[in-house]
TORDREN-867363 format. One line per 10 residues: their letters; for each residue x, y, z of N, C-alpha, C. Coordinates in nm, 3 decimals. Example, Ala and Ser with C-alpha at 12.3 -4.5 7.8 and 13.67 -1.06 7.14 Angstrom:
BEGIN
as> 1.319 -0.569 0.780 1.230 -0.450 0.780 1.320 -0.330 0.780 | 1.285 -0.225 0.708 1.367 -0.106 0.714 1.290 0.003 0.787
***
This chain:
BEGIN
mnpipefdle> 10.233 5.289 4.200 10.124 5.384 4.186 10.184 5.523 4.170 | 10.140 5.590 4.068 10.190 5.724 4.039 10.116 5.825 4.125 | 10.190 5.928 4.174 10.119 6.031 4.250 10.025 6.110 4.159 | 9.915 6.154 4.219 9.814 6.229 4.144 9.865 6.373 4.134 | 9.860 6.433 4.015 9.904 6.573 4.002 9.816 6.667 4.086 | 9.876 6.778 4.127 9.807 6.879 4.211 9.682 6.930 4.140 | 9.689 6.950 4.012 9.574 7.000 3.936 9.455 6.905 3.948 | 9.483 6.771 3.938 9.375 6.673 3.949 9.317 6.670 4.090 | 9.403 6.687 4.192 9.351 6.692 4.330 9.259 6.813 4.349 | 9.297 6.927 4.296 9.212 7.046 4.305 9.082 7.026 4.230
lleaylddal> 9.087 6.955 4.117 8.967 6.925 4.039 8.874 6.834 4.118 | 8.930 6.735 4.188 8.848 6.645 4.270 8.787 6.719 4.390 | 8.865 6.810 4.453 8.811 6.892 4.564 8.694 6.976 4.515 | 8.708 7.038 4.399 8.599 7.118 4.343 8.478 7.030 4.310 | 8.505 6.907 4.264 8.396 6.812 4.234 8.318 6.779 4.361 | 8.388 6.756 4.473 8.322 6.727 4.601 8.248 6.849 4.657 | 8.297 6.967 4.624 8.234 7.091 4.672 8.119 7.137 4.583 | 8.092 7.064 4.473 7.989 7.102 4.374 8.019 7.240 4.316 | 8.146 7.264 4.286 8.187 7.394 4.234 8.221 7.387 4.085 | 8.183 7.278 4.017 8.214 7.263 3.874 8.089 7.283 3.791
spsqvqhvaq> 8.112 7.320 3.665 8.000 7.333 3.571 7.952 7.193 3.532 | 7.830 7.180 3.476 7.779 7.046 3.439 7.871 6.972 3.341 | 7.931 7.042 3.248 8.020 6.974 3.153 8.146 6.924 3.222 | 8.198 7.002 3.320 8.317 6.960 3.393 8.285 6.841 3.483 | 8.164 6.839 3.542 8.122 6.727 3.627 8.118 6.598 3.544 | 8.064 6.609 3.424 8.055 6.492 3.334 8.196 6.445 3.296 | 8.286 6.537 3.269 8.424 6.502 3.233 8.494 6.430 3.348 | 8.478 6.479 3.475 8.541 6.417 3.591 8.481 6.279 3.615 | 8.349 6.264 3.599 8.284 6.133 3.618 8.337 6.030 3.519 | 8.360 6.069 3.396 8.416 5.978 3.296 8.559 5.939 3.332
rllsepelaa> 8.636 6.036 3.382 8.775 6.005 3.419 8.779 5.912 3.540 | 8.687 5.928 3.635 8.684 5.840 3.752 8.655 5.696 3.713 | 8.572 5.677 3.608 8.539 5.542 3.562 8.656 5.481 3.486 | 8.729 5.563 3.416 8.836 5.510 3.330 8.973 5.508 3.400 | 8.995 5.585 3.506 9.126 5.593 3.571 9.113 5.546 3.716 | 9.160 5.424 3.745 9.147 5.371 3.881 9.229 5.450 3.985 | 9.342 5.508 3.945 9.422 5.587 4.040 9.346 5.713 4.082 | 9.277 5.775 3.988 9.196 5.894 4.019 9.080 5.857 4.110 | 9.018 5.737 4.086 8.908 5.690 4.170 8.958 5.663 4.312 | 9.079 5.607 4.326 9.135 5.582 4.459 9.163 5.714 4.532
amhdlraera> 9.212 5.812 4.458 9.236 5.944 4.518 9.105 6.006 4.562 | 8.997 5.987 4.484 8.866 6.040 4.522 8.818 5.971 4.649 | 8.839 5.840 4.660 8.799 5.765 4.779 8.875 5.818 4.902 | 9.006 5.842 4.888 9.086 5.896 4.998 9.039 6.036 5.040 | 9.007 6.122 4.943 8.958 6.258 4.974 8.826 6.253 5.050 | 8.735 6.161 5.009 8.606 6.148 5.078 8.628 6.099 5.222 | 8.723 6.008 5.241 8.751 5.956 5.375 8.809 6.066 5.464 | 8.902 6.146 5.410 8.959 6.259 5.487 8.851 6.358 5.525 | 8.762 6.389 5.432 8.653 6.484 5.462 8.562 6.429 5.571 | 8.530 6.302 5.565 8.442 6.241 5.665 8.509 6.245 5.802
lrtavwrsvd> 8.641 6.218 5.804 8.714 6.223 5.931 8.717 6.365 5.988 | 8.744 6.465 5.903 8.745 6.606 5.950 8.608 6.645 6.004 | 8.503 6.607 5.934 8.367 6.641 5.979 8.338 6.578 6.115 | 8.381 6.453 6.133 8.358 6.386 6.262 8.434 6.454 6.374 | 8.559 6.494 6.345 8.638 6.562 6.448 8.572 6.695 6.486 | 8.530 6.773 6.388 8.468 6.903 6.419 8.337 6.885 6.494 | 8.261 6.780 6.460 8.135 6.757 6.532 8.162 6.718 6.677 | 8.271 6.645 6.701 8.302 6.605 6.839 8.348 6.724 6.922 | 8.409 6.822 6.854 8.457 6.941 6.925 8.344 7.042 6.947 | 8.249 7.049 6.858 8.139 7.144 6.871 8.059 7.114 6.997
psdaeascla> 8.023 7.219 7.073 7.943 7.195 7.193 7.799 7.165 7.156 | 7.734 7.096 7.247 7.592 7.070 7.226 7.514 7.197 7.255 | 7.385 7.194 7.224 7.302 7.312 7.250 7.297 7.343 7.400 | 7.295 7.240 7.483 7.291 7.263 7.628 7.422 7.326 7.676 | 7.535 7.278 7.622 7.664 7.336 7.661 7.676 7.481 7.613 | 7.629 7.507 7.492 7.634 7.644 7.439 7.545 7.736 7.522 | 7.427 7.689 7.562 7.338 7.772 7.645 7.400 7.799 7.781 | 7.464 7.697 7.839 7.530 7.714 7.969 7.642 7.817 7.960 | 7.724 7.806 7.855 7.833 7.901 7.836 7.780 8.043 7.816 | 7.675 8.057 7.735 7.616 8.190 7.712 7.562 8.248 7.842
grvaacirri> 7.502 8.163 7.928 7.452 8.210 8.057 7.563 8.257 8.149 | 7.676 8.182 8.149 7.789 8.223 8.233 7.850 8.354 8.184 | 7.859 8.371 8.053 7.913 8.497 7.998 7.821 8.613 8.035 | 7.689 8.593 8.021 7.594 8.700 8.056 7.603 8.734 8.205 | 7.617 8.633 8.291 7.629 8.659 8.435 7.757 8.735 8.466 | 7.865 8.700 8.399 7.993 8.770 8.419 7.981 8.917 8.376 | 7.913 8.941 8.265 7.894 9.079 8.217 7.810 9.158 8.317 | 7.706 9.094 8.373 7.623 9.164 8.472 7.704 9.198 8.597 | 7.791 9.106 8.641 7.876 9.135 8.758 7.972 9.250 8.730 | 8.031 9.250 8.612 8.124 9.358 8.576 8.050 9.491 8.571
elrrrilrtv> 7.930 9.492 8.512 7.852 9.616 8.503 7.812 9.665 8.642 | 7.773 9.573 8.731 7.737 9.611 8.867 7.857 9.670 8.940 | 7.973 9.605 8.924 8.095 9.655 8.987 8.130 9.794 8.935 | 8.113 9.815 8.804 8.143 9.946 8.745 8.049 10.053 8.800 | 7.920 10.019 8.816 7.825 10.116 8.871 7.857 10.149 9.016 | 7.894 10.047 9.094 7.928 10.070 9.236 8.051 10.160 9.246 | 8.154 10.131 9.166 8.275 10.214 9.169 8.246 10.358 9.128 | 8.161 10.375 9.026 8.126 10.511 8.984 8.053 10.584 9.096 | 7.961 10.514 9.163 7.887 10.576 9.274 7.982 10.611 9.389 | 8.076 10.523 9.418 8.173 10.549 9.525 8.260 10.669 9.489
rigsavaaai> 8.304 10.677 9.361 8.386 10.791 9.320 8.309 10.922 9.332 | 8.185 10.922 9.288 8.104 11.044 9.297 8.081 11.081 9.443 | 8.047 10.980 9.526 8.026 11.005 9.669 8.151 11.058 9.736 | 8.266 11.002 9.698 8.393 11.049 9.756 8.421 11.193 9.716 | 8.394 11.225 9.591 8.417 11.363 9.544 8.325 11.460 9.618 | 8.199 11.421 9.636 8.105 11.509 9.709 8.149 11.523 9.854 | 8.190 11.412 9.917 8.235 11.419 10.056 8.359 11.507 10.070 | 8.452 11.493 9.974 8.573 11.576 9.979 8.538 11.723 9.962 | 8.445 11.753 9.870 8.406 11.893 9.850 8.340 11.949 9.977 | 8.257 11.867 10.041 8.193 11.913 10.165 8.296 11.936 10.274
mvfgggwflg> 8.394 11.846 10.283 8.497 11.863 10.385 8.582 11.986 10.359 | 8.617 12.010 10.233 8.698 12.128 10.201 8.618 12.255 10.232 | 8.491 12.256 10.190 8.407 12.373 10.218 8.391 12.393 10.368 | 8.360 12.282 10.439 8.341 12.293 10.585 8.469 12.333 10.656 | 8.583 12.276 10.611 8.711 12.313 10.672 8.744 12.458 10.647 | 8.719 12.505 10.525 8.744 12.647 10.495 8.653 12.738 10.575 | 8.528 12.698 10.587 8.434 12.779 10.665 8.477 12.780 10.810 | 8.516 12.662 10.863 8.557 12.654 11.003 8.682 12.737 11.028 | 8.782 12.726 10.939 8.904 12.803 10.957 8.879 12.952 10.940 | 8.786 12.987 10.854 8.756 13.129 10.833 8.679 13.191 10.947
hsgsdpsase> 8.603 13.109 11.021 8.520 13.164 11.128 8.571 13.130 11.267 | 8.665 13.040 11.281 8.714 13.008 11.414 8.821 13.108 11.455 | 8.813 13.159 11.572 8.914 13.249 11.625 8.910 13.389 11.566 | 8.813 13.417 11.482 8.807 13.552 11.426 8.727 13.641 11.519 | 8.772 13.761 11.530 8.706 13.859 11.615 8.597 13.926 11.532 | 8.468 13.916 11.572 8.363 13.976 11.491 8.377 14.127 11.478 | 8.443 14.190 11.572 8.458 14.336 11.563 8.577 14.373 11.475 | 8.659 14.276 11.435 8.778 14.307 11.355 8.741 14.355 11.217 | 8.626 14.311 11.168 8.588 14.353 11.033 8.521 14.490 11.033 | 8.488 14.540 11.147 8.426 14.671 11.153 8.533 14.780 11.145
vpgdrmpipp> 8.508 14.880 11.064 8.602 14.991 11.049 8.534 15.115 11.108 | 8.584 15.165 11.219 8.520 15.280 11.280 8.553 15.408 11.204 | 8.456 15.461 11.135 8.473 15.589 11.064 8.583 15.582 10.962 | 8.664 15.688 10.955 8.775 15.693 10.861 8.907 15.664 10.929 | 8.903 15.632 11.057 9.029 15.605 11.125 9.083 15.470 11.081 | 9.212 15.464 11.064 9.275 15.341 11.021 9.323 15.268 11.145 | 9.267 15.146 11.173 9.315 15.071 11.288 9.454 15.017 11.259 | 9.534 15.013 11.360 9.670 14.964 11.343 9.675 14.820 11.390 | 9.703 14.727 11.296 9.714 14.588 11.338 9.832 14.572 11.431 | 9.822 14.478 11.524 9.932 14.460 11.620 10.059 14.413 11.552
glavhtqagg> 10.170 14.464 11.596 10.300 14.417 11.550 10.350 14.477 11.421 | 10.297 14.591 11.376 10.347 14.652 11.255 10.444 14.764 11.288 | 10.509 14.753 11.398 10.609 14.853 11.435 10.742 14.814 11.372 | 10.824 14.914 11.347 10.956 14.891 11.289 11.053 14.869 11.403 | 11.124 14.757 11.400 11.221 14.724 11.503 11.361 14.735 11.444 | 11.453 14.782 11.529 11.593 14.791 11.486 11.664 14.666 11.533 | 11.736 14.605 11.441 11.811 14.485 11.473 11.957 14.522 11.485 | 12.033 14.443 11.553 12.176 14.469 11.566 12.239 14.467 11.428 | 12.330 14.558 11.403 12.396 14.566 11.273 12.332 14.672 11.184 | 12.240 14.752 11.239 12.181 14.860 11.163 12.074 14.816 11.064
rfevplkdqs> 12.019 14.698 11.081 11.913 14.651 10.992 11.779 14.675 11.060 | 11.676 14.697 10.978 11.542 14.724 11.030 11.449 14.612 10.983 | 11.356 14.575 11.069 11.264 14.467 11.032 11.122 14.502 11.075 | 11.028 14.448 10.995 10.886 14.467 11.024 10.826 14.328 11.041 | 10.787 14.291 11.164 10.725 14.160 11.183 10.580 14.163 11.132 | 10.541 14.062 11.059 10.405 14.050 11.008 10.332 13.945 11.091 | 10.216 13.983 11.142 10.142 13.893 11.231 10.004 13.865 11.174 | 9.950 13.748 11.212 9.814 13.716 11.170 9.716 13.777 11.269 | 9.586 13.748 11.252 9.483 13.810 11.335 9.492 13.771 11.482 | 9.553 13.654 11.509 9.564 13.613 11.648 9.692 13.665 11.714
grviavqkfa> 9.776 13.738 11.640 9.895 13.800 11.697 10.021 13.718 11.680 | 10.015 13.606 11.610 10.135 13.525 11.588 10.216 13.583 11.473 | 10.348 13.583 11.487 10.436 13.632 11.382 10.441 13.526 11.274 | 10.403 13.564 11.151 10.404 13.468 11.041 10.519 13.494 10.944 | 10.577 13.614 10.949 10.691 13.648 10.864 10.758 13.773 10.918 | 10.883 13.794 10.877 10.957 13.915 10.914 11.019 13.969 10.787 | 10.989 14.095 10.757 11.047 14.159 10.638 11.162 14.247 10.686 | 11.280 14.227 10.626 11.399 14.301 10.670 11.435 14.407 10.567 | 11.487 14.523 10.617 11.524 14.635 10.532 11.659 14.690 10.578 | 11.729 14.753 10.486 11.859 14.814 10.517 11.841 14.956 10.570
kedearqfad> 11.731 15.024 10.531 11.708 15.163 10.573 11.579 15.172 10.651 | 11.577 15.266 10.746 11.458 15.284 10.828 11.343 15.340 10.746 | 11.373 15.428 10.649 11.268 15.487 10.564 11.195 15.378 10.485 | 11.270 15.283 10.431 11.208 15.174 10.354 11.119 15.089 10.444 | 11.163 15.064 10.565 11.084 14.983 10.659 10.955 15.055 10.695 | 10.965 15.189 10.720 10.844 15.265 10.754 10.748 15.273 10.635 | 10.802 15.292 10.513 10.718 15.295 10.393 10.644 15.161 10.376 | 10.715 15.050 10.397 10.654 14.918 10.386 10.543 14.902 10.490 | 10.567 14.944 10.614 10.466 14.934 10.719 10.344 15.020 10.685 | 10.367 15.141 10.631 10.256 15.227 10.592 10.175 15.164 10.478
dllkcefrrr> 10.244 15.111 10.377 10.173 15.046 10.266 10.093 14.926 10.315 | 10.148 14.854 10.407 10.079 14.737 10.462 9.955 14.781 10.539 | 9.964 14.891 10.613 9.848 14.942 10.686 9.738 14.987 10.590 | 9.778 15.055 10.482 9.679 15.099 10.383 9.610 14.979 10.318 | 9.687 14.880 10.288 9.631 14.759 10.226 9.533 14.690 10.321 | 9.570 14.681 10.447 9.483 14.619 10.546 9.355 14.700 10.566 | 9.368 14.832 10.564 9.252 14.919 10.578 9.155 14.899 10.462 | 9.208 14.893 10.339 9.121 14.871 10.221 9.055 14.733 10.226 | 9.130 14.633 10.271 9.073 14.499 10.280 8.956 14.497 10.378 | 8.972 14.563 10.489 8.864 14.567 10.588 8.746 14.648 10.537
qvqaggavlv> 8.773 14.755 10.460 8.664 14.833 10.401 8.582 14.747 10.307 | 8.650 14.674 10.222 8.581 14.587 10.128 8.506 14.478 10.202 | 8.567 14.422 10.306 8.504 14.317 10.384 8.379 14.369 10.455 | 8.384 14.494 10.498 8.270 14.554 10.566 8.165 14.605 10.467 | 8.194 14.603 10.337 8.099 14.648 10.237 8.105 14.796 10.210 | 8.209 14.862 10.253 8.222 15.006 10.230 8.271 15.037 10.090 | 8.255 15.160 10.051 8.302 15.205 9.919 8.452 15.224 9.923 | 8.517 15.189 9.814 8.662 15.200 9.805 8.697 15.283 9.683 | 8.779 15.387 9.703 8.825 15.469 9.592 8.943 15.397 9.528 | 8.926 15.361 9.403 9.030 15.287 9.333 9.131 15.383 9.271
sdrf> 9.081 15.490 9.210 9.170 15.587 9.147 9.100 15.722 9.146 | 9.180 15.829 9.156 9.119 15.962 9.152 9.141 16.025 9.015 | 9.185 15.949 8.917 9.205 15.999 8.781 9.089 15.956 8.692 | 9.063 16.036 8.590 8.958 16.003 8.494 9.017 15.956 8.366
***
């Protein structure tokens, strides 16, 4: 038995797919009657197609299986969407709680231990914060201890000359005086130039 040429196999496939013109269909039908090898090849192609169709039908799910799968996919999507909404709500709630804690902590730190009379500025006199005196250190160095409102030393500024230390202490007093003026709502002269 001679093998069927590729061209004839493609012609038979097109014949089975109804992809030929009426004249080509008539020509193939005549060849099938006159050529037994071509008829055998057509029989084999039809058998292969029937087998493929049966395999695909056995793999295809039934309507009940497809409905069940679609229901499981929809339920999974709903769970994912619910989880996403819960996480978004938790993130927003956490951000709000953190903002409240930061605000409350700042308010508490700003108002705890503060002396209510410290913000008052009596007249034009400049109050002297505690610890802004110039101290002489061994070795001829001068230092100005900087203290917070409760009197704790938070830093020490060191100078080589006493004049520089006194100038720094004076500038610091002026700065503190202006800060208290602004805090008390008083007018502050920024510049005397026009």
